[in-house]
C-alpha positions as CSV (number, residue, x, y, z in Angstrom):
1,M,17.6,-23.8,-7.6
2,K,19.3,-20.2,-7.3
3,L,17.5,-17.9,-9.5
4,T,18.9,-13.9,-10.3
5,F,16.3,-12.1,-8.8
6,I,15.7,-8.5,-11.4
7,W,14.0,-5.8,-9.5
8,Q,12.6,-3.2,-12.0
9,Y,10.7,-1.6,-9.2
10,S,12.5,-0.2,-6.2
11,K,9.5,1.1,-4.0
12,F,8.1,-2.4,-2.8
13,E,7.1,-1.8,1.0
14,A,7.2,-5.6,1.1
15,R,11.1,-6.2,0.1
16,D,12.3,-7.8,3.4
17,W,8.7,-10.1,3.4
18,I,9.9,-11.0,-0.4
19,A,13.6,-11.2,0.5
20,D,12.3,-13.9,3.9
21,L,9.8,-16.0,1.4
22,F,12.3,-16.1,-1.8
23,R,15.6,-16.9,0.7
24,P,16.1,-20.4,-0.5
25,L,15.7,-19.3,-4.4
26,A,17.6,-15.8,-4.0
27,G,20.7,-15.8,-5.9
28,E,22.6,-12.4,-7.3
29,Q,20.6,-9.2,-6.7
30,V,19.9,-7.1,-10.0
31,Y,18.4,-3.8,-9.8
32,D,17.2,-2.6,-13.2
33,E,14.2,0.2,-13.2
34,N,15.2,0.6,-17.3
35,Y,13.0,-2.6,-18.7
36,R,16.7,-3.4,-20.4
37,I,18.2,-6.4,-18.3
38,V,16.8,-10.1,-19.7
39,L,18.2,-12.8,-18.1
40,D,18.1,-16.7,-17.8
41,N,17.1,-18.8,-14.5
42,S,15.7,-15.3,-13.1
43,L,12.8,-14.2,-11.0
44,L,11.7,-10.7,-12.2
45,I,10.0,-8.5,-9.6
46,D,7.8,-5.9,-11.2
47,A,4.7,-4.5,-10.6
48,F,1.8,-1.9,-12.8
49,L,2.5,-4.6,-15.3
50,H,-0.5,-2.8,-17.7
51,G,1.1,0.7,-18.1
52,R,4.9,-1.1,-19.1
53,P,6.6,-1.9,-22.3
54,R,5.3,-5.3,-24.1
55,E,8.2,-6.1,-25.5
56,Y,10.4,-6.3,-22.9
57,Y,8.1,-9.5,-21.2
58,R,8.5,-10.9,-24.5
59,M,11.6,-11.2,-24.1
60,F,11.5,-13.8,-21.3
61,R,10.1,-16.4,-23.3
62,G,11.8,-19.6,-23.4
63,K,13.9,-19.2,-20.8
64,N,13.8,-20.4,-17.3
65,A,12.3,-17.0,-15.7
66,F,9.4,-16.7,-13.4
67,L,7.4,-13.0,-12.6
68,L,6.9,-12.1,-9.6
69,H,3.5,-9.2,-9.6
70,L,3.4,-7.3,-6.7
71,N,1.2,-3.9,-6.1
72,D,-1.9,-4.7,-8.3
73,E,-4.4,-4.5,-5.4
74,T,-6.8,-2.5,-8.0
75,Y,-6.7,-6.1,-10.8
76,E,-5.5,-3.4,-13.5
77,G,-4.4,-6.1,-16.0
78,G,-1.6,-7.0,-17.8
79,Y,-1.9,-10.4,-17.3
80,D,-0.9,-11.4,-21.2
81,H,2.8,-11.0,-19.6
82,Y,2.1,-13.7,-18.1
83,D,1.9,-15.7,-20.6
84,N,6.6,-15.0,-21.4
85,F,6.8,-16.8,-18.0
86,R,7.2,-20.0,-17.0
87,G,5.2,-19.3,-14.2
88,V,4.1,-16.2,-11.6
89,F,3.9,-15.2,-8.1
90,R,1.4,-12.8,-7.0
91,S,-0.2,-10.8,-4.3
92,Y,-3.2,-9.8,-4.3
93,W,-5.5,-13.3,-4.3
94,S,-8.7,-13.3,-7.1
95,G,-10.2,-16.3,-8.5
96,I,-9.3,-15.1,-11.8
97,F,-5.9,-17.0,-11.7
98,N,-5.2,-20.3,-12.9
99,P,-3.5,-22.0,-9.5
100,R,-1.9,-24.5,-11.5
101,R,0.4,-21.4,-13.2
102,V,0.1,-18.9,-10.8
103,M,0.8,-18.6,-7.1
104,Q,-0.6,-16.6,-5.0
105,I,0.7,-15.5,-1.8
106,P,-0.2,-13.1,0.8
107,L,0.5,-9.3,0.6
108,G,3.2,-9.4,3.9
109,Y,4.7,-7.3,6.2
110,S,5.9,-3.4,5.3
111,G,9.3,-3.3,6.1
112,R,12.0,-5.0,8.9
113,F,10.6,-6.7,11.4
114,E,12.5,-9.1,14.3
115,H,11.9,-12.4,14.1
116,R,11.8,-13.2,17.8
117,P,8.9,-14.6,19.7
118,S,6.9,-11.9,21.7
119,E,7.9,-11.2,25.3
120,L,4.1,-10.6,26.0
121,N,1.8,-13.8,26.3
122,A,-1.8,-12.4,25.8
123,V,-2.8,-11.5,29.6
124,R,0.8,-9.4,30.3
125,R,-0.2,-7.2,27.1
126,P,-1.1,-3.4,28.3
127,Y,-3.9,-3.4,25.2
128,L,-6.3,-5.5,24.3
129,W,-6.7,-3.9,21.0
130,S,-4.8,-1.1,18.8
131,F,-5.2,0.8,15.3
132,L,-3.0,3.1,13.8
133,G,-3.5,4.6,10.6
134,A,-6.4,6.4,8.5
135,A,-9.8,6.2,10.3
136,A,-11.9,7.9,7.2
137,K,-11.3,5.3,4.2
138,S,-12.9,1.7,3.4
139,S,-14.9,0.2,6.7
140,R,-12.7,1.6,9.1
141,P,-15.0,4.4,10.2
142,E,-18.0,1.6,11.0
143,M,-14.6,-0.4,12.8
144,L,-13.7,2.3,15.3
145,K,-17.5,3.1,15.9
146,A,-18.3,-0.3,16.9
147,L,-14.9,-0.9,19.0
148,L,-13.6,2.4,20.5
149,P,-16.0,1.6,23.8
150,I,-13.9,-1.5,24.2
151,T,-11.3,-0.7,26.3
152,P,-8.0,-1.0,27.2
153,Q,-7.0,0.5,23.7
154,F,-4.4,2.5,22.1
155,V,-6.0,4.5,18.8
156,K,-3.9,6.8,16.6
157,I,-5.4,8.5,13.8
158,T,-3.3,9.4,11.2
159,D,-5.5,11.1,9.0
160,Q,-6.7,13.9,11.4
161,G,-3.7,16.2,12.2
162,T,-3.3,15.0,15.1
163,G,0.5,15.3,15.4
164,A,3.6,13.1,14.2
165,S,3.0,9.9,13.0
166,F,5.0,6.7,14.6
167,G,8.4,5.5,13.8
168,T,8.7,2.1,13.0
169,Q,10.4,0.5,16.1
170,E,7.4,2.5,18.4
171,Y,4.7,1.0,15.7
172,Q,6.1,-2.4,16.2
173,R,6.2,-2.0,19.8
174,I,2.6,-1.0,20.3
175,L,2.1,-4.0,17.9
176,R,3.5,-6.1,20.8
177,D,1.9,-4.6,23.4
178,S,-1.5,-5.3,21.8
179,I,-3.4,-8.2,22.2
180,F,-5.8,-8.0,19.1
181,V,-5.2,-5.8,15.8
182,P,-8.2,-5.1,14.0
183,S,-7.2,-4.9,10.4
184,P,-10.2,-3.5,8.2
185,M,-9.7,-3.7,4.4
186,G,-6.8,-0.9,3.0
187,N,-7.7,1.3,0.4
188,V,-9.7,-1.1,-2.5
189,N,-8.4,-4.5,-1.1
190,L,-8.9,-6.8,2.1
191,D,-5.3,-7.6,2.5
192,C,-3.2,-5.3,3.9
193,F,-0.1,-5.1,5.7
194,R,-1.4,-4.9,9.0
195,T,-2.5,-8.3,8.9
196,Y,1.0,-9.9,8.7
197,E,2.6,-6.8,11.1
198,A,0.6,-8.1,13.3
199,L,1.1,-12.0,13.5
200,E,5.1,-11.0,13.2
201,C,4.4,-9.5,16.4
202,G,2.3,-12.0,18.2
203,A,-0.9,-10.2,17.8
204,I,-3.8,-11.4,17.0
205,P,-5.1,-9.5,13.6
206,I,-9.4,-9.0,13.5
207,L,-10.7,-10.1,9.7
208,E,-13.3,-8.9,7.4
209,K,-14.9,-11.0,5.5
210,H,-18.2,-10.8,3.4
211,I,-21.5,-12.9,2.4
212,G,-20.1,-15.3,0.0
213,F,-16.2,-13.9,-0.3
214,D,-14.0,-15.3,2.6
215,Y,-10.6,-13.8,1.1
216,F,-8.4,-14.8,3.6
217,T,-9.6,-18.1,3.5
218,N,-9.5,-18.2,-0.7
219,L,-5.5,-17.1,0.2
220,L,-4.7,-18.5,3.2
221,G,-6.7,-21.4,3.6
222,S,-7.8,-22.5,6.7
223,H,-6.9,-20.3,9.7
224,P,-7.9,-19.8,13.1
225,L,-7.5,-15.9,12.8
226,P,-11.1,-14.1,13.7
227,T,-13.2,-13.7,11.1
228,F,-16.1,-11.3,11.0
229,T,-18.8,-10.4,8.4
230,N,-19.3,-7.0,10.2
231,W,-17.5,-5.2,13.0
232,N,-20.4,-5.3,15.6
233,Q,-19.6,-9.0,15.5
234,A,-16.2,-8.4,16.2
235,A,-17.2,-5.9,19.5
236,R,-19.3,-8.4,20.6
237,F,-16.3,-11.5,20.3
238,L,-13.7,-9.1,22.2
239,T,-16.2,-8.2,24.5
240,T,-16.7,-11.6,25.7
241,I,-13.4,-13.0,25.8
242,K,-11.2,-10.2,27.1
243,N,-12.0,-11.1,30.8
244,D,-11.3,-14.7,29.8
245,Q,-7.1,-15.5,30.3
246,T,-7.5,-19.1,29.5
247,A,-9.0,-18.0,26.1
248,L,-7.3,-15.4,25.0
249,I,-3.7,-17.4,25.9
250,S,-5.0,-20.1,24.5
251,L,-6.0,-18.3,20.8
252,Q,-2.7,-16.3,20.8
253,N,-0.5,-19.3,21.0
254,E,-2.8,-21.2,18.4
255,C,-2.1,-18.1,15.9
256,S,1.2,-17.2,16.6
257,A,2.2,-21.3,15.9
258,W,0.1,-21.3,12.6
259,W,1.8,-18.4,11.4
260,A,5.3,-19.9,11.9
261,R,3.8,-22.8,10.2
262,Y,2.5,-21.2,7.4
263,K,5.6,-19.1,6.5
264,K,7.5,-22.3,6.4
265,S,5.3,-24.1,4.1
266,L,4.8,-21.2,2.0
267,T,8.7,-21.0,1.1
268,E,8.6,-24.7,0.8
269,S,5.6,-24.6,-1.9
270,I,7.6,-21.4,-3.5
271,S,10.6,-23.7,-4.4
272,K,8.8,-26.4,-5.5
273,F,7.0,-24.1,-7.5
274,V,9.8,-23.2,-9.4
275,A,11.8,-26.8,-9.4
276,A,8.5,-28.0,-11.1
277,P,6.6,-25.6,-13.5
278,P,3.5,-26.5,-14.4
279,G,4.2,-25.9,-18.4
280,E,1.6,-25.1,-20.6
281,D,-0.7,-28.1,-20.6
282,A,-2.2,-26.5,-17.4
283,G,-3.8,-24.3,-19.0
284,S,-4.3,-20.4,-19.3
285,F,-2.4,-17.9,-16.3
286,V,-5.9,-16.3,-16.0
287,R,-9.6,-17.9,-16.6
288,W,-11.8,-16.6,-19.4
289,T,-14.1,-14.3,-16.5
290,R,-11.6,-12.0,-16.9
291,S,-12.4,-11.0,-20.5
292,V,-15.9,-10.4,-19.4
293,P,-16.6,-6.7,-19.3
294,G,-16.8,-5.0,-16.2
295,S,-14.9,-8.1,-14.5
296,Q,-12.6,-5.6,-12.8
297,A,-15.4,-3.7,-11.0
298,V,-16.8,-6.9,-9.8
299,E,-13.6,-7.7,-8.7
300,L,-13.6,-5.2,-6.1
301,M,-17.1,-4.6,-5.3
302,R,-16.8,-8.3,-3.4
303,H,-13.7,-6.9,-1.3
304,H,-16.4,-3.7,0.4
305,S,-18.5,-3.8,2.9
306,M,-21.6,-1.5,1.9
307,P,-21.0,1.7,3.5
308,A,-17.4,1.5,2.1
309,L,-18.3,0.6,-1.3
310,V,-20.8,4.0,-1.0
311,R,-17.4,6.3,0.1
312,R,-15.7,4.4,-2.5
313,L,-18.2,5.4,-5.6
314,N,-17.6,8.8,-3.8
315,L,-14.8,9.1,-4.4
316,Q,-14.2,8.2,-7.5
317,L,-16.8,11.0,-8.8
318,Q,-14.8,13.5,-7.1
319,R,-12.0,12.5,-9.0
320,L,-14.2,12.5,-12.3
321,R,-15.3,16.2,-11.5
322,A,-11.8,16.7,-10.0
323,G,-9.9,15.7,-12.9
324,G,-12.3,14.0,-15.7
325,K,-11.0,10.5,-14.9
326,L,-11.0,8.3,-12.3
327,R,-7.7,6.9,-10.7
328,R,-5.6,4.1,-12.5
329,T,-2.7,3.0,-10.5
330,F,0.9,3.0,-12.7
331,G,3.3,3.7,-9.8
332,T,6.0,7.1,-9.9
């Protein structure tokens, strides 16, 4: 079955990831952005649903239409719109969504990545690890403090006025020259583009988890990606494995093979989900726990280490003082 893709938001960083993942379903591509076009046999691709016109989504009710909900890293809501669609896909995993009606997918990579085998196996790559990005937010100060003593490395900090940022090709070259790529949480969510960009370049992302909350196992299922509850553990792991060439090559091969299988399986699962949507007897799209006061805050707190949470609270207090309100994501 082919679906017409209706794009209501043109600034998705993961457009190529979406195109690759949903390729078997891709029919005509329609760009609206004015919330006017409604079609049968369609996939509506949208973001920031909580700030969009409610009546628009209602026009999809009764049609063979699916929703791809992106950019909802803060779990802002708008989930009542899901009821107008036969099924929903979304990034940013949460246990509040019914897996029979909502298929949750990884954030994916940003920009265009060449789909080719990596030229360098682990022991031929010049950097044991690399990091390019902002350093002052989330758990990144703890990550850098723990890992900076470990060499060889490539580190480019983008929020300290240290020069121009790298272009896409140069960024990908650094990833292809790296064995490991630490992937600390993004702005407020453990998922971030860096994880999947590393995998596309044959590097091994190092992931975070928290006690009682293993985000990536919930999202990806069983996987071989190194995952730690704090960055000191990750540092000990790197120190131990850095001189074991056999272990490095074995882990790189395992992660690369897993990622290739996972992407193929995910695309197949998406097609099956569309071919046989679960129907109303599968229950509601969103579990009742979402309606509990404070559920959004609790959901976001699970993604934060204690230092990251303190930074987040301080930032929110600064916003309250400066603007009299907390930030809400509505898109631009």
